[in-house]
PDB file of N, CA, C, O and CB in Angstrom:
ATOM      1  N   MET A   1      43.408 -81.894  79.021  1.00  0.00           N
ATOM      2  CA  MET A   1      42.563 -81.091  79.879  1.00  0.00           C
ATOM      3  C   MET A   1      41.680 -80.188  79.012  1.00  0.00           C
ATOM      4  O   MET A   1      42.159 -79.598  78.044  1.00  0.00           O
ATOM      5  CB  MET A   1      43.418 -80.256  80.866  1.00  0.00           C
ATOM      6  N   ALA A   2      40.447 -80.083  79.344  1.00  0.00           N
ATOM      7  CA  ALA A   2      39.495 -79.294  78.566  1.00  0.00           C
ATOM      8  C   ALA A   2      39.739 -77.800  78.727  1.00  0.00           C
ATOM      9  O   ALA A   2      40.315 -77.355  79.720  1.00  0.00           O
ATOM     10  CB  ALA A   2      38.070 -79.633  78.978  1.00  0.00           C
ATOM     11  N   PHE A   3      39.300 -77.044  77.749  1.00  0.00           N
ATOM     12  CA  PHE A   3      39.373 -75.596  77.827  1.00  0.00           C
ATOM     13  C   PHE A   3      38.303 -75.090  78.788  1.00  0.00           C
ATOM     14  O   PHE A   3      37.296 -75.759  79.020  1.00  0.00           O
ATOM     15  CB  PHE A   3      39.207 -74.957  76.427  1.00  0.00           C
ATOM     16  N   GLU A   4      38.531 -73.898  79.343  1.00  0.00           N
ATOM     17  CA  GLU A   4      37.587 -73.265  80.252  1.00  0.00           C
ATOM     18  C   GLU A   4      37.350 -71.833  79.798  1.00  0.00           C
ATOM     19  O   GLU A   4      38.228 -71.211  79.199  1.00  0.00           O
ATOM     20  CB  GLU A   4      38.106 -73.304  81.715  1.00  0.00           C
ATOM     21  N   ILE A   5      36.172 -71.318  80.081  1.00  0.00           N
ATOM     22  CA  ILE A   5      35.851 -69.939  79.747  1.00  0.00           C
ATOM     23  C   ILE A   5      35.898 -69.127  81.039  1.00  0.00           C
ATOM     24  O   ILE A   5      35.239 -69.461  82.023  1.00  0.00           O
ATOM     25  CB  ILE A   5      34.447 -69.828  79.048  1.00  0.00           C
ATOM     26  N   THR A   6      36.684 -68.060  81.017  1.00  0.00           N
ATOM     27  CA  THR A   6      36.867 -67.236  82.208  1.00  0.00           C
ATOM     28  C   THR A   6      35.835 -66.107  82.273  1.00  0.00           C
ATOM     29  O   THR A   6      35.014 -65.944  81.370  1.00  0.00           O
ATOM     30  CB  THR A   6      38.281 -66.654  82.233  1.00  0.00           C
ATOM     31  N   SER A   7      35.893 -65.342  83.348  1.00  0.00           N
ATOM     32  CA  SER A   7      34.961 -64.235  83.550  1.00  0.00           C
ATOM     33  C   SER A   7      35.146 -63.110  82.544  1.00  0.00           C
ATOM     34  O   SER A   7      34.339 -62.181  82.500  1.00  0.00           O
ATOM     35  CB  SER A   7      35.113 -63.690  84.939  1.00  0.00           C
ATOM     36  N   GLU A   8      36.206 -63.182  81.732  1.00  0.00           N
ATOM     37  CA  GLU A   8      36.434 -62.183  80.683  1.00  0.00           C
ATOM     38  C   GLU A   8      35.412 -62.330  79.551  1.00  0.00           C
ATOM     39  O   GLU A   8      35.321 -61.460  78.685  1.00  0.00           O
ATOM     40  CB  GLU A   8      37.866 -62.312  80.124  1.00  0.00           C
ATOM     41  N   CYS A   9      34.648 -63.416  79.553  1.00  0.00           N
ATOM     42  CA  CYS A   9      33.678 -63.716  78.495  1.00  0.00           C
ATOM     43  C   CYS A   9      32.629 -62.610  78.370  1.00  0.00           C
ATOM     44  O   CYS A   9      32.067 -62.146  79.362  1.00  0.00           O
ATOM     45  CB  CYS A   9      32.991 -65.060  78.769  1.00  0.00           C
ATOM     46  N   LEU A  10      32.383 -62.204  77.128  1.00  0.00           N
ATOM     47  CA  LEU A  10      31.370 -61.199  76.828  1.00  0.00           C
ATOM     48  C   LEU A  10      30.035 -61.824  76.420  1.00  0.00           C
ATOM     49  O   LEU A  10      29.071 -61.110  76.142  1.00  0.00           O
ATOM     50  CB  LEU A  10      31.864 -60.283  75.727  1.00  0.00           C
ATOM     51  N   ALA A  11      29.981 -63.154  76.386  1.00  0.00           N
ATOM     52  CA  ALA A  11      28.779 -63.889  75.974  1.00  0.00           C
ATOM     53  C   ALA A  11      28.360 -63.525  74.551  1.00  0.00           C
ATOM     54  O   ALA A  11      27.172 -63.378  74.263  1.00  0.00           O
ATOM     55  CB  ALA A  11      27.626 -63.607  76.944  1.00  0.00           C
ATOM     56  N   CYS A  12      29.348 -63.381  73.666  1.00  0.00           N
ATOM     57  CA  CYS A  12      29.057 -63.008  72.283  1.00  0.00           C
ATOM     58  C   CYS A  12      28.610 -64.210  71.442  1.00  0.00           C
ATOM     59  O   CYS A  12      27.914 -64.041  70.441  1.00  0.00           O
ATOM     60  CB  CYS A  12      30.284 -62.364  71.652  1.00  0.00           C
ATOM     61  N   GLY A  13      29.011 -65.427  71.848  1.00  0.00           N
ATOM     62  CA  GLY A  13      28.580 -66.624  71.139  1.00  0.00           C
ATOM     63  C   GLY A  13      29.467 -67.077  69.998  1.00  0.00           C
ATOM     64  O   GLY A  13      29.189 -68.104  69.379  1.00  0.00           O
ATOM     65  N   VAL A  14      30.520 -66.347  69.702  1.00  0.00           N
ATOM     66  CA  VAL A  14      31.417 -66.721  68.604  1.00  0.00           C
ATOM     67  C   VAL A  14      32.004 -68.112  68.847  1.00  0.00           C
ATOM     68  O   VAL A  14      32.105 -68.914  67.919  1.00  0.00           O
ATOM     69  CB  VAL A  14      32.552 -65.680  68.448  1.00  0.00           C
ATOM     70  N   CYS A  15      32.384 -68.395  70.073  1.00  0.00           N
ATOM     71  CA  CYS A  15      32.997 -69.689  70.400  1.00  0.00           C
ATOM     72  C   CYS A  15      32.026 -70.853  70.183  1.00  0.00           C
ATOM     73  O   CYS A  15      32.418 -71.914  69.697  1.00  0.00           O
ATOM     74  CB  CYS A  15      33.486 -69.688  71.850  1.00  0.00           C
ATOM     75  N   MET A  16      30.779 -70.649  70.542  1.00  0.00           N
ATOM     76  CA  MET A  16      29.782 -71.709  70.405  1.00  0.00           C
ATOM     77  C   MET A  16      29.617 -72.115  68.938  1.00  0.00           C
ATOM     78  O   MET A  16      29.492 -73.299  68.622  1.00  0.00           O
ATOM     79  CB  MET A  16      28.432 -71.252  70.987  1.00  0.00           C
ATOM     80  N   ASP A  17      29.617 -71.133  68.059  1.00  0.00           N
ATOM     81  CA  ASP A  17      29.482 -71.407  66.629  1.00  0.00           C
ATOM     82  C   ASP A  17      30.701 -72.139  66.078  1.00  0.00           C
ATOM     83  O   ASP A  17      30.587 -72.876  65.099  1.00  0.00           O
ATOM     84  CB  ASP A  17      29.268 -70.108  65.861  1.00  0.00           C
ATOM     85  N   GLU A  18      31.870 -71.944  66.696  1.00  0.00           N
ATOM     86  CA  GLU A  18      33.122 -72.522  66.202  1.00  0.00           C
ATOM     87  C   GLU A  18      33.361 -73.949  66.686  1.00  0.00           C
ATOM     88  O   GLU A  18      34.102 -74.693  66.043  1.00  0.00           O
ATOM     89  CB  GLU A  18      34.278 -71.656  66.619  1.00  0.00           C
ATOM     90  N   CYS A  19      32.754 -74.348  67.802  1.00  0.00           N
ATOM     91  CA  CYS A  19      33.016 -75.655  68.412  1.00  0.00           C
ATOM     92  C   CYS A  19      32.482 -76.801  67.543  1.00  0.00           C
ATOM     93  O   CYS A  19      31.281 -76.875  67.285  1.00  0.00           O
ATOM     94  CB  CYS A  19      32.383 -75.721  69.810  1.00  0.00           C
ATOM     95  N   PRO A  20      33.375 -77.694  67.091  1.00  0.00           N
ATOM     96  CA  PRO A  20      32.957 -78.781  66.201  1.00  0.00           C
ATOM     97  C   PRO A  20      32.172 -79.898  66.899  1.00  0.00           C
ATOM     98  O   PRO A  20      31.509 -80.692  66.233  1.00  0.00           O
ATOM     99  CB  PRO A  20      34.166 -79.373  65.544  1.00  0.00           C
ATOM    100  N   VAL A  21      32.241 -79.964  68.229  1.00  0.00           N
ATOM    101  CA  VAL A  21      31.536 -81.032  68.954  1.00  0.00           C
ATOM    102  C   VAL A  21      30.396 -80.497  69.813  1.00  0.00           C
ATOM    103  O   VAL A  21      29.825 -81.232  70.618  1.00  0.00           O
ATOM    104  CB  VAL A  21      32.513 -81.800  69.830  1.00  0.00           C
ATOM    105  N   GLU A  22      30.067 -79.225  69.644  1.00  0.00           N
ATOM    106  CA  GLU A  22      28.969 -78.575  70.360  1.00  0.00           C
ATOM    107  C   GLU A  22      29.092 -78.718  71.875  1.00  0.00           C
ATOM    108  O   GLU A  22      28.110 -79.001  72.563  1.00  0.00           O
ATOM    109  CB  GLU A  22      27.645 -79.148  69.901  1.00  0.00           C
ATOM    110  N   ALA A  23      30.327 -78.517  72.396  1.00  0.00           N
ATOM    111  CA  ALA A  23      30.582 -78.635  73.834  1.00  0.00           C
ATOM    112  C   ALA A  23      30.326 -77.326  74.575  1.00  0.00           C
ATOM    113  O   ALA A  23      30.392 -77.292  75.804  1.00  0.00           O
ATOM    114  CB  ALA A  23      32.012 -79.086  74.073  1.00  0.00           C
ATOM    115  N   ILE A  24      30.038 -76.265  73.856  1.00  0.00           N
ATOM    116  CA  ILE A  24      29.845 -74.950  74.475  1.00  0.00           C
ATOM    117  C   ILE A  24      28.364 -74.589  74.470  1.00  0.00           C
ATOM    118  O   ILE A  24      27.662 -74.749  73.471  1.00  0.00           O
ATOM    119  CB  ILE A  24      30.670 -73.863  73.735  1.00  0.00           C
ATOM    120  N   SER A  25      27.914 -74.093  75.629  1.00  0.00           N
ATOM    121  CA  SER A  25      26.520 -73.677  75.738  1.00  0.00           C
ATOM    122  C   SER A  25      26.443 -72.373  76.523  1.00  0.00           C
ATOM    123  O   SER A  25      27.402 -71.962  77.177  1.00  0.00           O
ATOM    124  CB  SER A  25      25.662 -74.779  76.416  1.00  0.00           C
ATOM    125  N   GLU A  26      25.290 -71.739  76.441  1.00  0.00           N
ATOM    126  CA  GLU A  26      25.090 -70.478  77.124  1.00  0.00           C
ATOM    127  C   GLU A  26      24.794 -70.733  78.598  1.00  0.00           C
ATOM    128  O   GLU A  26      23.861 -71.461  78.937  1.00  0.00           O
ATOM    129  CB  GLU A  26      23.952 -69.677  76.467  1.00  0.00           C
ATOM    130  N   GLY A  27      25.594 -70.128  79.466  1.00  0.00           N
ATOM    131  CA  GLY A  27      25.369 -70.240  80.905  1.00  0.00           C
ATOM    132  C   GLY A  27      24.530 -69.079  81.388  1.00  0.00           C
ATOM    133  O   GLY A  27      23.888 -68.398  80.588  1.00  0.00           O
ATOM    134  N   GLU A  28      24.529 -68.843  82.705  1.00  0.00           N
ATOM    135  CA  GLU A  28      23.744 -67.728  83.250  1.00  0.00           C
ATOM    136  C   GLU A  28      24.276 -66.382  82.798  1.00  0.00           C
ATOM    137  O   GLU A  28      23.525 -65.548  82.292  1.00  0.00           O
ATOM    138  CB  GLU A  28      23.732 -67.786  84.766  1.00  0.00           C
ATOM    139  N   ASP A  29      25.583 -66.169  82.983  1.00  0.00           N
ATOM    140  CA  ASP A  29      26.182 -64.883  82.622  1.00  0.00           C
ATOM    141  C   ASP A  29      27.178 -64.991  81.480  1.00  0.00           C
ATOM    142  O   ASP A  29      27.340 -64.055  80.697  1.00  0.00           O
ATOM    143  CB  ASP A  29      26.862 -64.283  83.819  1.00  0.00           C
ATOM    144  N   ILE A  30      27.841 -66.129  81.386  1.00  0.00           N
ATOM    145  CA  ILE A  30      28.860 -66.356  80.360  1.00  0.00           C
ATOM    146  C   ILE A  30      28.627 -67.722  79.729  1.00  0.00           C
ATOM    147  O   ILE A  30      27.820 -68.512  80.219  1.00  0.00           O
ATOM    148  CB  ILE A  30      30.298 -66.262  80.960  1.00  0.00           C
ATOM    149  N   PHE A  31      29.326 -67.992  78.654  1.00  0.00           N
ATOM    150  CA  PHE A  31      29.226 -69.299  78.022  1.00  0.00           C
ATOM    151  C   PHE A  31      30.057 -70.297  78.824  1.00  0.00           C
ATOM    152  O   PHE A  31      31.005 -69.905  79.504  1.00  0.00           O
ATOM    153  CB  PHE A  31      29.697 -69.243  76.538  1.00  0.00           C
ATOM    154  N   VAL A  32      29.714 -71.571  78.751  1.00  0.00           N
ATOM    155  CA  VAL A  32      30.423 -72.618  79.492  1.00  0.00           C
ATOM    156  C   VAL A  32      30.782 -73.763  78.554  1.00  0.00           C
ATOM    157  O   VAL A  32      30.104 -74.009  77.555  1.00  0.00           O
ATOM    158  CB  VAL A  32      29.566 -73.136  80.675  1.00  0.00           C
ATOM    159  N   ILE A  33      31.866 -74.458  78.899  1.00  0.00           N
ATOM    160  CA  ILE A  33      32.318 -75.602  78.118  1.00  0.00           C
ATOM    161  C   ILE A  33      32.109 -76.873  78.935  1.00  0.00           C
ATOM    162  O   ILE A  33      32.540 -76.954  80.085  1.00  0.00           O
ATOM    163  CB  ILE A  33      33.810 -75.445  77.707  1.00  0.00           C
ATOM    164  N   ASP A  34      31.451 -77.860  78.341  1.00  0.00           N
ATOM    165  CA  ASP A  34      31.272 -79.170  78.973  1.00  0.00           C
ATOM    166  C   ASP A  34      32.578 -79.939  78.822  1.00  0.00           C
ATOM    167  O   ASP A  34      32.919 -80.391  77.729  1.00  0.00           O
ATOM    168  CB  ASP A  34      30.066 -79.963  78.337  1.00  0.00           C
ATOM    169  N   ALA A  35      33.302 -80.082  79.922  1.00  0.00           N
ATOM    170  CA  ALA A  35      34.624 -80.718  79.891  1.00  0.00           C
ATOM    171  C   ALA A  35      34.572 -82.149  79.379  1.00  0.00           C
ATOM    172  O   ALA A  35      35.543 -82.630  78.795  1.00  0.00           O
ATOM    173  CB  ALA A  35      35.238 -80.701  81.272  1.00  0.00           C
ATOM    174  N   SER A  36      33.460 -82.834  79.587  1.00  0.00           N
ATOM    175  CA  SER A  36      33.362 -84.224  79.127  1.00  0.00           C
ATOM    176  C   SER A  36      33.171 -84.311  77.614  1.00  0.00           C
ATOM    177  O   SER A  36      33.406 -85.364  77.020  1.00  0.00           O
ATOM    178  CB  SER A  36      32.207 -84.931  79.832  1.00  0.00           C
ATOM    179  N   GLU A  37      32.751 -83.221  76.993  1.00  0.00           N
ATOM    180  CA  GLU A  37      32.544 -83.186  75.545  1.00  0.00           C
ATOM    181  C   GLU A  37      33.711 -82.534  74.800  1.00  0.00           C
ATOM    182  O   GLU A  37      33.940 -82.829  73.627  1.00  0.00           O
ATOM    183  CB  GLU A  37      31.259 -82.442  75.227  1.00  0.00           C
ATOM    184  N   CYS A  38      34.445 -81.654  75.473  1.00  0.00           N
ATOM    185  CA  CYS A  38      35.536 -80.895  74.850  1.00  0.00           C
ATOM    186  C   CYS A  38      36.648 -81.832  74.376  1.00  0.00           C
ATOM    187  O   CYS A  38      37.088 -82.716  75.111  1.00  0.00           O
ATOM    188  CB  CYS A  38      36.104 -79.855  75.840  1.00  0.00           C
ATOM    189  N   THR A  39      37.093 -81.621  73.133  1.00  0.00           N
ATOM    190  CA  THR A  39      38.157 -82.456  72.562  1.00  0.00           C
ATOM    191  C   THR A  39      39.505 -81.741  72.552  1.00  0.00           C
ATOM    192  O   THR A  39      40.457 -82.235  71.947  1.00  0.00           O
ATOM    193  CB  THR A  39      37.790 -82.875  71.143  1.00  0.00           C
ATOM    194  N   ASP A  40      39.603 -80.595  73.207  1.00  0.00           N
ATOM    195  CA  ASP A  40      40.851 -79.821  73.301  1.00  0.00           C
ATOM    196  C   ASP A  40      41.381 -79.377  71.946  1.00  0.00           C
ATOM    197  O   ASP A  40      42.596 -79.274  71.774  1.00  0.00           O
ATOM    198  CB  ASP A  40      41.907 -80.635  74.002  1.00  0.00           C
ATOM    199  N   CYS A  41      40.523 -79.114  70.997  1.00  0.00           N
ATOM    200  CA  CYS A  41      40.988 -78.723  69.663  1.00  0.00           C
ATOM    201  C   CYS A  41      41.486 -77.278  69.629  1.00  0.00           C
ATOM    202  O   CYS A  41      42.341 -76.939  68.810  1.00  0.00           O
ATOM    203  CB  CYS A  41      39.868 -78.903  68.647  1.00  0.00           C
ATOM    204  N   GLY A  42      40.959 -76.427  70.510  1.00  0.00           N
ATOM    205  CA  GLY A  42      41.390 -75.042  70.565  1.00  0.00           C
ATOM    206  C   GLY A  42      40.702 -74.095  69.610  1.00  0.00           C
ATOM    207  O   GLY A  42      41.031 -72.909  69.579  1.00  0.00           O
ATOM    208  N   SER A  43      39.766 -74.582  68.838  1.00  0.00           N
ATOM    209  CA  SER A  43      39.070 -73.728  67.868  1.00  0.00           C
ATOM    210  C   SER A  43      38.376 -72.550  68.540  1.00  0.00           C
ATOM    211  O   SER A  43      38.402 -71.431  68.028  1.00  0.00           O
ATOM    212  CB  SER A  43      38.050 -74.545  67.086  1.00  0.00           C
ATOM    213  N   CYS A  44      37.767 -72.803  69.670  1.00  0.00           N
ATOM    214  CA  CYS A  44      37.045 -71.751  70.389  1.00  0.00           C
ATOM    215  C   CYS A  44      37.996 -70.672  70.885  1.00  0.00           C
ATOM    216  O   CYS A  44      37.705 -69.480  70.785  1.00  0.00           O
ATOM    217  CB  CYS A  44      36.268 -72.344  71.566  1.00  0.00           C
ATOM    218  N   SER A  45      39.116 -71.094  71.412  1.00  0.00           N
ATOM    219  CA  SER A  45      40.108 -70.166  71.949  1.00  0.00           C
ATOM    220  C   SER A  45      40.657 -69.248  70.870  1.00  0.00           C
ATOM    221  O   SER A  45      40.909 -68.069  71.121  1.00  0.00           O
ATOM    222  CB  SER A  45      41.245 -70.932  72.604  1.00  0.00           C
ATOM    223  N   GLU A  46      40.840 -69.778  69.685  1.00  0.00           N
ATOM    224  CA  GLU A  46      41.399 -69.010  68.572  1.00  0.00           C
ATOM    225  C   GLU A  46      40.479 -67.873  68.123  1.00  0.00           C
ATOM    226  O   GLU A  46      40.966 -66.854  67.633  1.00  0.00           O
ATOM    227  CB  GLU A  46      41.678 -69.931  67.400  1.00  0.00           C
ATOM    228  N   VAL A  47      39.166 -68.024  68.278  1.00  0.00           N
ATOM    229  CA  VAL A  47      38.232 -67.008  67.780  1.00  0.00           C
ATOM    230  C   VAL A  47      37.708 -66.072  68.864  1.00  0.00           C
ATOM    231  O   VAL A  47      37.032 -65.090  68.557  1.00  0.00           O
ATOM    232  CB  VAL A  47      37.071 -67.680  67.109  1.00  0.00           C
ATOM    233  N   CYS A  48      38.008 -66.359  70.106  1.00  0.00           N
ATOM    234  CA  CYS A  48      37.491 -65.530  71.199  1.00  0.00           C
ATOM    235  C   CYS A  48      38.089 -64.120  71.141  1.00  0.00           C
ATOM    236  O   CYS A  48      39.309 -63.965  71.187  1.00  0.00           O
ATOM    237  CB  CYS A  48      37.801 -66.184  72.563  1.00  0.00           C
ATOM    238  N   PRO A  49      37.245 -63.099  71.042  1.00  0.00           N
ATOM    239  CA  PRO A  49      37.753 -61.723  70.912  1.00  0.00           C
ATOM    240  C   PRO A  49      38.387 -61.175  72.188  1.00  0.00           C
ATOM    241  O   PRO A  49      39.127 -60.193  72.125  1.00  0.00           O
ATOM    242  CB  PRO A  49      36.634 -60.811  70.494  1.00  0.00           C
ATOM    243  N   THR A  50      38.117 -61.780  73.342  1.00  0.00           N
ATOM    244  CA  THR A  50      38.666 -61.274  74.602  1.00  0.00           C
ATOM    245  C   THR A  50      39.673 -62.230  75.233  1.00  0.00           C
ATOM    246  O   THR A  50      40.105 -62.015  76.365  1.00  0.00           O
ATOM    247  CB  THR A  50      37.546 -61.006  75.579  1.00  0.00           C
ATOM    248  N   ASP A  51      40.048 -63.282  74.512  1.00  0.00           N
ATOM    249  CA  ASP A  51      40.975 -64.296  75.037  1.00  0.00           C
ATOM    250  C   ASP A  51      40.477 -64.863  76.361  1.00  0.00           C
ATOM    251  O   ASP A  51      41.268 -65.102  77.274  1.00  0.00           O
ATOM    252  CB  ASP A  51      42.380 -63.696  75.219  1.00  0.00           C
ATOM    253  N   ALA A  52      39.179 -65.079  76.465  1.00  0.00           N
ATOM    254  CA  ALA A  52      38.568 -65.577  77.697  1.00  0.00           C
ATOM    255  C   ALA A  52      38.577 -67.089  77.796  1.00  0.00           C
ATOM    256  O   ALA A  52      38.125 -67.643  78.798  1.00  0.00           O
ATOM    257  CB  ALA A  52      37.160 -65.085  77.803  1.00  0.00           C
ATOM    258  N   ILE A  53      39.086 -67.771  76.773  1.00  0.00           N
ATOM    259  CA  ILE A  53      39.090 -69.226  76.780  1.00  0.00           C
ATOM    260  C   ILE A  53      40.524 -69.722  76.959  1.00  0.00           C
ATOM    261  O   ILE A  53      41.405 -69.453  76.142  1.00  0.00           O
ATOM    262  CB  ILE A  53      38.466 -69.791  75.472  1.00  0.00           C
ATOM    263  N   VAL A  54      40.726 -70.451  78.051  1.00  0.00           N
ATOM    264  CA  VAL A  54      42.077 -70.918  78.411  1.00  0.00           C
ATOM    265  C   VAL A  54      42.069 -72.421  78.638  1.00  0.00           C
ATOM    266  O   VAL A  54      41.024 -73.011  78.914  1.00  0.00           O
ATOM    267  CB  VAL A  54      42.596 -70.189  79.677  1.00  0.00           C
ATOM    268  N   GLU A  55      43.253 -73.041  78.520  1.00  0.00           N
ATOM    269  CA  GLU A  55      43.353 -74.460  78.814  1.00  0.00           C
ATOM    270  C   GLU A  55      43.197 -74.657  80.308  1.00  0.00           C
ATOM    271  O   GLU A  55      43.808 -73.957  81.115  1.00  0.00           O
ATOM    272  CB  GLU A  55      44.696 -75.046  78.315  1.00  0.00           C
ATOM    273  N   GLY A  56      42.355 -75.639  80.665  1.00  0.00           N
ATOM    274  CA  GLY A  56      42.037 -75.894  82.060  1.00  0.00           C
ATOM    275  C   GLY A  56      43.011 -76.636  82.790  1.00  0.00           C
ATOM    276  O   GLY A  56      42.825 -76.898  83.978  1.00  0.00           O
TER     277      GLY A  56
END
């Protein structure tokens, strides 16, 4: 199951820089993860300063 970004997201962009498959993009208010591209590696979750990235 792909990771998801919750409303706790500060839109700092740290996760986007960390994603090895470029599955994260900037949404309207927060960043979003394309579930079809996400490889469940967890790299984004590890660097998120607010723990806003959870397994879906």
